[in-house]
MIDRENSE-152178 format. One record per residue (C-alpha): residue in one letter; x, y, z. Coordinates in steps of 0.05 Angstrom, whole numbers, padded with zeros to 5 digits. Layout:
BEGIN
('A',(X,Y,Z))
...
***
This chain:
BEGIN
('M',(02896,03646,-00420))
('T',(02963,03610,-00413))
('E',(02979,03537,-00426))
('K',(02999,03529,-00354))
('L',(02931,03555,-00331))
('L',(02896,03509,-00381))
('Q',(02934,03449,-00352))
('Y',(02916,03472,-00282))
('L',(02842,03475,-00300))
('W',(02846,03406,-00332))
('N',(02883,03376,-00273))
('Y',(02834,03402,-00221))
('K',(02773,03393,-00267))
('I',(02751,03465,-00262))
('F',(02697,03467,-00316))
('K',(02625,03492,-00315))
('S',(02602,03429,-00351))
('F',(02631,03360,-00366))
('D',(02585,03345,-00424))
('F',(02644,03348,-00471))
('K',(02637,03342,-00547))
('D',(02694,03341,-00596))
('T',(02699,03389,-00655))
('E',(02658,03341,-00697))
('G',(02601,03338,-00647))
('N',(02617,03270,-00617))
('A',(02607,03261,-00542))
('I',(02670,03251,-00501))
('E',(02668,03223,-00431))
('I',(02731,03234,-00391))
('L',(02738,03172,-00348))
('D',(02808,03192,-00322))
('F',(02838,03261,-00334))
('G',(02908,03230,-00329))
('K',(02970,03246,-00289))
('W',(02999,03315,-00297))
('N',(03068,03308,-00330))
('S',(03121,03359,-00312))
('D',(03174,03327,-00358))
('S',(03179,03326,-00434))
('G',(03123,03293,-00473))
('P',(03047,03297,-00468))
('D',(03018,03341,-00413))
('F',(02976,03285,-00382))
('L',(02994,03212,-00380))
('L',(02954,03148,-00368))
('A',(02887,03181,-00384))
('K',(02823,03145,-00404))
('I',(02766,03171,-00447))
('K',(02703,03142,-00479))
('T',(02680,03165,-00548))
('K',(02640,03132,-00603))
('D',(02628,03073,-00556))
('L',(02703,03061,-00551))
('V',(02745,03066,-00488))
('L',(02814,03094,-00503))
('V',(02873,03093,-00456))
('G',(02934,03136,-00468))
('N',(02959,03208,-00464))
('I',(02929,03277,-00472))
('E',(02962,03340,-00499))
('L',(02936,03410,-00483))
('H',(02947,03474,-00523))
('I',(02920,03544,-00525))
('K',(02908,03538,-00600))
('S',(02905,03474,-00640))
('S',(02958,03504,-00687))
('D',(03007,03501,-00629))
('W',(03014,03427,-00645))
('I',(03049,03449,-00709))
('F',(03088,03507,-00678))
('H',(03115,03462,-00622))
('N',(03139,03411,-00673))
('H',(03102,03352,-00640))
('S',(03087,03319,-00706))
('G',(03130,03257,-00715))
('D',(03155,03259,-00643))
('P',(03151,03187,-00616))
('N',(03134,03214,-00546))
('F',(03065,03231,-00574))
('D',(03051,03165,-00608))
('N',(03001,03143,-00556))
('L',(02958,03206,-00559))
('I',(02883,03195,-00548))
('L',(02859,03268,-00544))
('H',(02881,03338,-00564))
('A',(02848,03387,-00516))
('V',(02853,03461,-00536))
('Y',(02825,03527,-00512))
('Q',(02812,03548,-00584))
('N',(02809,03505,-00646))
('D',(02837,03552,-00697))
('V',(02859,03500,-00749))
('E',(02844,03428,-00765))
('I',(02903,03380,-00757))
('G',(02902,03330,-00813))
('E',(02942,03275,-00777))
('F',(02891,03274,-00721))
('S',(02835,03260,-00771))
('D',(02877,03205,-00803))
('K',(02890,03172,-00735))
('N',(02819,03184,-00708))
('I',(02846,03227,-00650))
('P',(02790,03274,-00627))
('T',(02802,03348,-00613))
('L',(02765,03379,-00555))
('E',(02755,03454,-00554))
('L',(02749,03477,-00481))
('K',(02733,03551,-00490))
('E',(02658,03543,-00478))
('Y',(02669,03498,-00417))
('I',(02709,03549,-00377))
('E',(02677,03604,-00335))
('E',(02697,03674,-00357))
('E',(02701,03695,-00284))
('T',(02755,03642,-00272))
('L',(02798,03671,-00327))
('W',(02785,03742,-00302))
('K',(02808,03725,-00232))
('Y',(02873,03695,-00257))
('E',(02887,03752,-00305))
('Q',(02876,03801,-00249))
('L',(02928,03765,-00206))
('L',(02981,03768,-00260))
('H',(02976,03843,-00266))
('E',(02969,03862,-00192))
('N',(03026,03896,-00156))
('E',(02998,03892,-00086))
('F',(03029,03856,-00027))
('I',(03002,03791,-00056))
('A',(02970,03783,-00125))
('C',(02903,03759,-00098))
('E',(02898,03814,-00045))
('K',(02832,03843,-00072))
('I',(02797,03775,-00070))
('F',(02835,03745,-00012))
('D',(02794,03716,00045))
('P',(02826,03684,00106))
('K',(02770,03633,00104))
('N',(02802,03604,00041))
('I',(02866,03584,00078))
('P',(02866,03507,00077))
('F',(02862,03467,00141))
('Q',(02931,03458,00173))
('F',(02961,03503,00121))
('A',(03014,03530,00170))
('E',(03036,03460,00191))
('E',(03042,03436,00119))
('K',(03082,03497,00096))
('L',(03129,03496,00155))
('L',(03144,03422,00143))
('Q',(03157,03438,00070))
('K',(03206,03491,00092))
('L',(03240,03444,00141))
('D',(03246,03390,00089))
('E',(03279,03438,00040))
('K',(03326,03463,00095))
('S',(03341,03391,00114))
('L',(03364,03376,00043))
('E',(03411,03436,00047))
('I',(03438,03413,00114))
('E',(03448,03342,00088))
('A',(03489,03370,00031))
('S',(03532,03407,00082))
('L',(03540,03343,00122))
('R',(03566,03306,00060))
('K',(03615,03363,00048))
('F',(03640,03363,00120))
('K',(03645,03288,00130))
('N',(03579,03279,00168))
('N',(03604,03324,00225))
('Y',(03539,03349,00256))
('E',(03577,03393,00306))
('A',(03614,03429,00251))
('V',(03550,03439,00210))
('L',(03514,03465,00272))
('F',(03571,03515,00281))
('H',(03563,03538,00209))
('Y',(03488,03548,00215))
('L',(03492,03582,00282))
('A',(03543,03630,00252))
('Y',(03495,03642,00195))
('A',(03439,03659,00244))
('F',(03484,03703,00287))
('G',(03499,03744,00224))
('L',(03425,03761,00214))
('K',(03404,03783,00144))
('V',(03463,03830,00130))
('N',(03521,03785,00150))
('A',(03490,03715,00149))
('A',(03526,03691,00087))
('I',(03592,03722,00108))
('F',(03589,03693,00178))
('K',(03575,03624,00149))
('Q',(03635,03631,00102))
('I',(03678,03650,00161))
('A',(03654,03589,00201))
('E',(03664,03542,00142))
('S',(03734,03567,00131))
('I',(03754,03546,00201))
('D',(03766,03472,00214))
('F',(03717,03457,00271))
('S',(03770,03415,00305))
('V',(03807,03480,00319))
('V',(03746,03509,00353))
('N',(03740,03446,00395))
('K',(03814,03449,00416))
('I',(03813,03522,00438))
('R',(03742,03531,00463))
('Q',(03765,03533,00536))
('N',(03803,03597,00520))
('E',(03752,03650,00502))
('T',(03805,03701,00483))
('Q',(03833,03652,00431))
('L',(03763,03638,00404))
('E',(03751,03712,00394))
('A',(03820,03721,00363))
('L',(03804,03664,00315))
('F',(03739,03696,00293))
('F',(03765,03767,00291))
('G',(03829,03748,00255))
('T',(03791,03708,00202))
('A',(03748,03770,00191))
('T',(03813,03809,00179))
('W',(03800,03859,00235))
('L',(03866,03850,00272))
('E',(03916,03871,00218))
('D',(03922,03941,00248))
('A',(03916,03934,00323))
('E',(03891,04000,00354))
('D',(03892,03985,00429))
('G',(03920,03937,00480))
('Q',(03864,03886,00475))
('M',(03869,03884,00399))
('K',(03943,03871,00405))
('I',(03928,03811,00451))
('W',(03878,03784,00400))
('K',(03927,03794,00343))
('R',(03983,03758,00381))
('E',(03936,03700,00395))
('F',(03912,03697,00324))
('D',(03983,03697,00296))
('F',(03999,03640,00344))
('L',(03937,03600,00322))
('K',(03951,03614,00249))
('T',(04020,03583,00256))
('K',(04001,03526,00301))
('F',(03941,03502,00261))
('Q',(03965,03526,00193))
('L',(03901,03567,00183))
('P',(03884,03585,00111))
('N',(03899,03655,00088))
('V',(03828,03678,00073))
('K',(03796,03746,00079))
('F',(03725,03764,00095))
('N',(03693,03832,00105))
('P',(03631,03833,00150))
('K',(03586,03893,00140))
('F',(03568,03948,00189))
('L',(03526,03992,00143))
('R',(03453,04002,00164))
('L',(03461,03959,00226))
('R',(03443,03981,00296))
('P',(03504,03978,00342))
('P',(03479,03918,00382))
('N',(03478,03879,00316))
('F',(03548,03899,00295))
('P',(03587,03838,00271))
('T',(03640,03851,00324))
('V',(03590,03842,00380))
('R',(03556,03782,00347))
('L',(03621,03744,00334))
('S',(03642,03756,00406))
('Q',(03576,03728,00430))
('L',(03585,03667,00385))
('A',(03654,03657,00416))
('N',(03624,03661,00486))
('L',(03571,03610,00468))
('Y',(03622,03559,00447))
('H',(03665,03575,00507))
('K',(03607,03565,00556))
('Q',(03576,03504,00523))
('P',(03627,03449,00510))
('N',(03570,03400,00496))
('L',(03528,03446,00454))
('F',(03506,03398,00400))
('S',(03485,03342,00448))
('K',(03446,03391,00492))
('I',(03408,03417,00431))
('I',(03392,03347,00406))
('Q',(03370,03323,00474))
('A',(03327,03384,00491))
('K',(03253,03367,00498))
('T',(03224,03435,00513))
('I',(03233,03506,00490))
('A',(03254,03524,00561))
('E',(03313,03476,00555))
('L',(03335,03507,00489))
('L',(03329,03578,00517))
('E',(03371,03557,00577))
('I',(03429,03537,00531))
('F',(03435,03609,00508))
('H',(03422,03641,00576))
('R',(03471,03696,00596))
('V',(03513,03688,00533))
('K',(03548,03755,00522))
('P',(03610,03785,00490))
('S',(03675,03791,00529))
('E',(03686,03850,00576))
('Y',(03719,03893,00522))
('W',(03651,03899,00488))
('D',(03617,03927,00550))
('N',(03639,03997,00527))
('H',(03654,03983,00454))
('F',(03615,03967,00391))
('N',(03674,03971,00345))
('F',(03749,03965,00354))
('G',(03786,04022,00387))
('K',(03724,04066,00396))
('I',(03699,04072,00467))
('S',(03623,04079,00472))
('E',(03585,04124,00520))
('V',(03540,04064,00533))
('N',(03572,04017,00583))
('H',(03536,03951,00598))
('E',(03540,03877,00587))
('K',(03509,03857,00520))
('F',(03472,03792,00535))
('L',(03434,03756,00480))
('T',(03362,03779,00483))
('K',(03305,03728,00485))
('N',(03281,03753,00418))
('F',(03350,03742,00386))
('V',(03356,03673,00418))
('E',(03289,03654,00388))
('I',(03315,03675,00320))
('L',(03374,03628,00330))
('I',(03328,03572,00350))
('I',(03282,03583,00290))
('N',(03335,03591,00237))
('A',(03390,03543,00260))
('V',(03374,03500,00320))
('L',(03307,03470,00300))
('P',(03326,03455,00227))
('I',(03389,03418,00252))
('K',(03348,03381,00305))
('Y',(03296,03361,00253))
('T',(03349,03336,00204))
('Y',(03385,03296,00257))
('H',(03322,03260,00281))
('K',(03279,03254,00219))
('Y',(03303,03185,00196))
('H',(03304,03154,00265))
('H',(03247,03186,00304))
('E',(03178,03180,00274))
('E',(03147,03233,00319))
('I',(03200,03287,00306))
('A',(03157,03328,00258))
('D',(03102,03337,00311))
('E',(03154,03352,00365))
('I',(03189,03405,00322))
('L',(03122,03437,00305))
('D',(03108,03441,00380))
('F',(03173,03480,00389))
('Y',(03151,03530,00337))
('R',(03083,03536,00372))
('E',(03120,03559,00435))
('I',(03159,03616,00401))
('T',(03129,03685,00390))
('A',(03119,03704,00317))
('E',(03171,03749,00284))
('E',(03152,03820,00264))
('N',(03172,03842,00194))
('R',(03144,03870,00130))
('I',(03117,03803,00106))
('I',(03082,03786,00171))
('K',(03052,03856,00174))
('G',(03025,03847,00103))
('W',(02991,03781,00122))
('K',(02962,03811,00185))
('N',(02933,03869,00146))
('L',(02895,03817,00105))
('G',(02864,03788,00168))
('V',(02910,03728,00177))
('Q',(02919,03708,00250))
('I',(02994,03701,00263))
('E',(03014,03694,00336))
('K',(03069,03641,00339))
('S',(03129,03625,00296))
('L',(03092,03565,00269))
('E',(03047,03613,00231))
('S',(03099,03666,00217))
('Q',(03150,03618,00188))
('A',(03097,03584,00146))
('F',(03070,03648,00116))
('I',(03139,03677,00104))
('Y',(03157,03613,00067))
('H',(03092,03615,00027))
('Y',(03101,03688,00009))
('K',(03172,03679,-00017))
('N',(03158,03615,-00055))
('F',(03088,03627,-00082))
('C',(03064,03699,-00074))
('E',(03127,03737,-00093))
('P',(03140,03697,-00157))
('K',(03064,03695,-00170))
('N',(03065,03620,-00169))
('C',(02989,03622,-00160))
('L',(02974,03558,-00197))
('N',(03010,03517,-00144))
('C',(02978,03554,-00086))
('G',(02926,03520,-00042))
('I',(02895,03587,-00023))
('F',(02888,03606,-00096))
('F',(02853,03540,-00111))
('K',(02800,03552,-00057))
('T',(02794,03625,-00079))
('I',(02783,03610,-00152))
('M',(02733,03556,-00135))
('A',(02693,03602,-00088))
***
């Protein structure tokens, strides 16, 4: 038993009987269990109980043992002046001040099912994919669980995007550039690509976007790849970067994108060249994304985006590859960009001015095929139906925020499981 679990059981009224009696044998009727308080002070506020023919309104404090009142130094704390009940799992000591103030103590041990405690204890000690794996049943997934979780994720992402907007003077085009760079970097280089993008004043990108060679030079030079030019094309990029650095007084920053454990098509060289081509081909990128009404329109924006000709037979600088072909963005990769950058930006832009945007964004996710990764495989092995990115994004978010940290007491699936 933990205090957090005891609070959970109290909040959701998970007891085998409500015929409560205090430690002196007096009946206690809980008229209102109170509002769960996450700040300092009593655990439940604005509660209401009836005992000894009196109705009391005030706060309730919960402890594992009644002696915790002493150990937690609550005595004399003005935050606890309006206490009407001390609810404990085990009453191991009588508290004199409660007797003096006629505050009843309720021992809850006999009102809690042993099986409920067993289920929770099992979860805390499991090392499976998810803690409740052995008792998990897909039937306990709440109605519209995926929609609720995905909107939670979008709201969190939106707060992050709004913070970026404040930092970059409410420039949506610049922030879109930063988040697209992040998505182009995938897991290995996402943070580094975003740092590269944020280090470049977006006005520079706008001014040179008609010249794809200069865009590539800007990105490659910022990544410090042009300091030792190895072939003719590298020398051209270096010359252009030196020109841009002088003209726009670019900051002297250094970033080191990673190649280790990446497949050649995902090398940062190729991905940054594709990003340059996207901004070269789409001068009205932000407005097109915001105005898009269907997934087909979004996919069309990224259609035939590819690196410059140099990368047809290269994956890295100065090293000719045996493979010679144009490296267009794949549909799968474009969908990753849409999921991780485009739709969160689109949601943030519209959410205060367009009441139906949440439903429209969810519809976009319903049109995109679910990702395949370790987390999704784990859910599927448990019988969860995941076909579209609506479900995959929701269950990835839930796993990372609830299952991985074993935040079971705030999980809707756990609630239905423990009540089953």
